[in-house]
C-alpha positions in Angstrom: 0.0 -0.2 -0.2 1.3 3.4 -0.8 0.5 4.7 2.8 -0.8 3.8 6.0 -3.6 5.8 7.8 -3.3 6.1 11.5 -5.5 7.6 13.6 -3.7 8.2 17.0 -6.4 8.5 20.0 -4.7 8.6 23.5 -6.3 5.5 23.9 -5.6 3.1 20.7 -3.1 3.1 17.8 -1.5 1.3 15.4 2.2 -0.1 15.3 4.5 1.7 13.1 7.4 0.6 11.4 10.1 2.8 13.1 13.0 0.3 12.0 12.1 0.5 7.8 15.4 1.9 6.2 15.6 5.6 5.7 14.4 6.4 2.1 12.0 3.4 1.9 10.0 4.7 -1.6 6.7 4.9 0.2 5.0 7.9 2.3 4.9 5.9 5.3 2.5 7.2 7.9 -0.1 9.9 8.0 -1.2 10.5 11.8 -4.2 12.9 12.6 -4.4 13.1 16.7 -6.4 15.1 18.7 -3.4 16.7 20.0 0.2 16.0 19.7 3.0 13.6 20.5 4.6 15.5 23.4 2.4 13.8 26.3 1.2 16.9 27.5 -2.6 16.4 27.2 -1.8 12.4 27.1 -4.9 12.2 29.6 -7.1 14.9 27.7 -9.7 12.5 26.5 -10.6 13.9 22.9 -14.4 14.9 22.2 -16.2 17.1 19.4 -15.7 20.6 20.5 -12.9 20.2 22.6 -10.2 21.2 20.1 -11.9 24.0 18.7 -12.1 25.4 22.5 -8.6 24.7 22.9 -7.1 26.5 19.9 -10.0 29.7 20.4 -12.6 29.8 18.1 -14.9 28.6 20.7 -14.4 31.6 23.0 -14.9 33.7 20.2 -17.8 32.4 19.0 -21.4 33.2 20.2 -23.0 36.5 21.5 -21.1 39.4 23.0 -22.6 38.0 26.4 -23.3 35.0 27.7 -21.9 31.3 27.0 -19.6 30.9 24.0 -20.5 29.0 21.0 -18.9 25.7 19.5 -17.7 24.0 16.5 -16.7 20.6 15.6 -14.5 21.5 12.5 -11.6 19.7 13.7 -12.4 16.3 12.4 -12.8 18.0 9.5 -10.1 20.1 8.9 -7.2 17.7 10.5 -8.7 15.2 7.5 -8.1 17.9 5.1 -4.5 19.0 6.4 -3.7 15.1 6.3 -4.9 15.1 2.6 -3.0 17.8 2.0 0.1 16.2 3.6 0.0 12.9 1.9 -0.2 14.4 -1.7 3.1 16.4 -0.8 4.6 13.5 1.0 3.7 11.7 -2.6 5.3 14.5 -4.7 8.6 14.4 -2.5 8.5 10.5 -3.0 7.9 10.9 -6.8 11.4 13.6 -6.3 13.3 11.9 -4.2 12.4 8.3 -3.8 12.1 9.0 0.1 9.0 8.5 2.5 8.3 10.4 5.6 5.7 10.8 8.2 2.9 13.3 8.0 1.7 14.7 11.5 -1.4 17.0 12.4 -3.4 17.2 15.3 -6.9 18.4 15.3 -6.1 21.3 17.6 -3.7 22.5 15.4 -5.7 22.1 12.5 -8.4 24.6 14.2 -5.7 27.1 15.4 -4.4 27.6 11.6 -7.8 29.3 10.6 -7.9 32.0 13.6 -6.9 34.9 11.5 -4.9 37.7 12.5 -5.5 36.2 16.5 -1.6 35.3 17.2 0.2 38.5 15.3 -2.4 40.7 17.1 -1.6 39.4 20.3 2.1 39.5 19.9 2.6 43.0 18.4 -0.2 44.9 20.2 -1.0 42.4 23.5 -4.8 42.8 22.0 -6.8 39.8 23.4 -9.8 39.6 20.9 -13.1 38.0 22.6 -16.4 36.9 21.2 -18.5 40.4 20.6 -21.1 39.0 18.9 -22.3 39.3 14.9 -22.3 43.0 15.1 -19.5 44.3 15.9 -16.1 44.3 14.2 -13.3 47.1 13.3 -13.6 47.0 9.5 -17.3 46.6 8.2 -20.8 48.8 9.3 -23.7 47.9 9.1 -22.1 44.0 9.9 -24.1 41.2 11.2 -27.0 39.3 11.7 -30.3 40.5 11.3 -34.1 39.1 12.0 -36.5 39.6 9.1 -40.4 40.0 9.4 -40.8 36.3 8.6 -38.7 34.7 11.6 -36.0 34.1 9.4 -32.2 35.6 9.3 -30.3 37.6 7.0 -26.4 38.2 7.3 -25.4 42.0 6.1 -21.7 43.1 5.4 -20.6 46.4 4.1 -16.5 47.2 4.2 -16.8 50.0 2.0 -18.7 52.9 1.6 -19.9 51.9 -2.2 -21.0 49.1 -0.6 -23.0 50.8 1.8 -24.4 53.3 -0.9 -26.0 50.2 -2.7 -27.4 48.9 0.5 -29.0 52.5 1.2 -30.1 52.2 -2.3 -31.9 48.6 -1.6 -33.3 50.2 1.5 -35.0 53.1 -0.5 -32.9 55.7 1.9 -30.1 56.4 -0.5 -29.6 59.7 1.7 -28.0 57.4 4.5 -25.1 57.4 2.4 -24.7 61.4 1.8 -21.6 62.7 3.7 -23.6 64.4 6.3 -25.0 60.9 7.7 -23.3 58.1 7.0 -21.8 58.2 3.8 -18.0 57.9 5.6 -16.8 54.5 6.9 -15.4 56.0 10.2 -18.2 57.9 10.5 -20.3 54.4 10.5 -17.6 52.9 12.5 -18.5 55.1 15.4 -22.1 55.2 15.1 -22.1 51.4 14.5 -24.9 51.1 17.0 -27.1 53.6 15.7 -26.3 52.1 11.8 -27.5 48.6 13.0 -30.1 49.6 14.3 -31.5 51.4 11.4 -30.5 48.1 9.2 -32.1 45.9 11.9 -35.3 48.0 11.8 -35.5 47.7 7.9 -35.0 43.9 7.7 -37.9 43.5 10.6 -40.3 45.1 8.4 -40.0 42.9 5.4 -39.6 39.0 4.7 -35.9 37.9 3.7 -36.6 36.6 0.2 -37.9 40.5 -0.1 -34.7 41.7 1.2 -32.4 39.6 -0.8 -34.2 40.8 -3.9 -33.5 44.2 -3.5 -30.0 43.8 -2.5 -29.2 41.7 -5.4 -31.3 44.1 -7.4 -28.0 47.0 -6.4 -25.5 44.8 -5.5 -25.9 45.3 -1.6 -24.0 42.5 0.2 -26.2 40.4 1.5 -26.8 36.5 2.2 -29.5 34.2 3.8 -28.5 32.5 7.2 -30.1 28.9 6.1 -30.6 26.0 8.3 -30.6 22.9 6.8 -34.7 23.0 5.1 -33.4 26.1 3.9 -30.4 24.7 1.9 -32.7 21.5 0.7 -34.6 24.3 -1.0 -31.9 26.7 -2.1 -31.2 26.9 -6.1 -27.8 27.3 -5.5 -27.3 24.1 -3.7 -29.5 22.2 -6.5 -27.8 24.0 -9.4 -24.5 22.7 -8.2 -25.8 19.4 -7.4 -24.3 19.5 -3.6 -26.9 17.0 -2.4 -26.6 13.1 -3.1 -29.3 10.6 -2.9 -27.8 7.0 -1.8 -29.7 3.9 -1.5 -29.0 2.4 2.1 -30.0 -1.4 1.9 -29.7 -2.3 5.6 -32.1 0.9 6.3 -34.7 0.3 3.3 -34.3 4.1 3.0 -32.9 6.5 0.5 -30.9 8.8 2.5 -29.4 12.3 1.1 -26.2 13.3 2.1 -23.3 16.2 0.9 -22.1 15.6 -2.2 -18.4 15.3 -2.8 -16.2 18.3 -3.5 -14.0 19.5 -5.3 -15.2 18.6 -8.3 -12.3 17.0 -11.0 -13.3 17.4 -14.6 -11.9 13.8 -15.9 -11.9 12.0 -12.4 -15.4 13.1 -10.2 -15.4 11.5 -7.3 -18.8 9.7 -6.1 -19.9 8.3 -3.0 -20.9 4.2 -3.3 -21.5 3.7 0.1 -22.1 5.6 3.6 -19.7 3.5 5.1 -19.1 -0.2 6.3 -20.8 -2.1 8.7 -19.1 -2.7 12.1 -16.4 -5.1 11.9 -17.3 -5.9 8.1 -13.0 -5.1 7.1 -11.8 -6.5 10.1 -10.3 -9.9 8.7 -9.4 -8.0 6.0 -7.4 -5.9 7.7 -6.2 -8.4 10.1 -4.7 -10.7 7.6 -3.8 -8.3 4.9 -2.7 -5.6 6.3 -1.1 -6.9 9.5 -0.3 -10.4 7.9 -1.7 -12.5 10.8 -2.9 -16.3 10.4 -6.5 -18.1 11.2 -5.2 -19.1 14.6 -4.0 -15.8 15.2 -7.0 -14.3 14.7 -9.4 -17.0 16.5 -7.3 -16.3 19.6 -8.3 -12.8 19.0 -11.8 -13.4 19.0 -11.4 -16.2 21.8 -10.2 -13.1 23.8 -12.9 -11.1 22.3 -10.2 -8.4 21.2 -12.1 -8.4 17.9 
């Protein structure tokens, strides 16, 4: 096999051939772990959301006051970084004939997506906290606004031109005049008032009406979709972002996100939603680990497998 995929958990792991001679012509091991191999968090039980908490996004998520939000992106991001590492390692092998370890931890993957957090702290001592969806230092109005029909819409005006387009969509072009809020600096200084004006306007119309008006003037707005909205969203259907898979064991058709990215010549496909529990145990034990029937029988006797 070109490489061995190894997911390391503080409680489980697979043996690695550390004695393989240098320059073995294969990408040897991919390790995707909750933390790392330093043993610092060896007793830290991994679970969805914990790595995001350690790496800062959780404390930045949610409203300005109250409980922080959460995210489970660590699993997905680390898988992507691991895949990227495999591709780089395979390219290196093609060029040199040498294999190497690819190492990524869940918390690292999340930390890598924290924007300017580290340089802002190192340079200015700034500790960014969560401040809700309607406050930042570069755009106004900016945030999530409730609509008349109980839905939500996102609006972000990072330039004077974009705010002018929004004011036009609102039917209040005077808001973008120099005497009111046409200048970005003025809007930021009066962000509460500006956001309240936009909030009142959004609350007076259904979301689709707002989107149509914003699209007509080129104002920056978009829906905050829940999964029901996504199933009815024309963009998702046009891009075929949903795929129907027949699941024989359940006797049902399940709809799941489709594969990305799209390759023009070798597009991906979903053949099944995953193996049954233990479906490939013997295949792994015999093919990957080289065990014979007697050894496997002994594992079964001890209820290891």
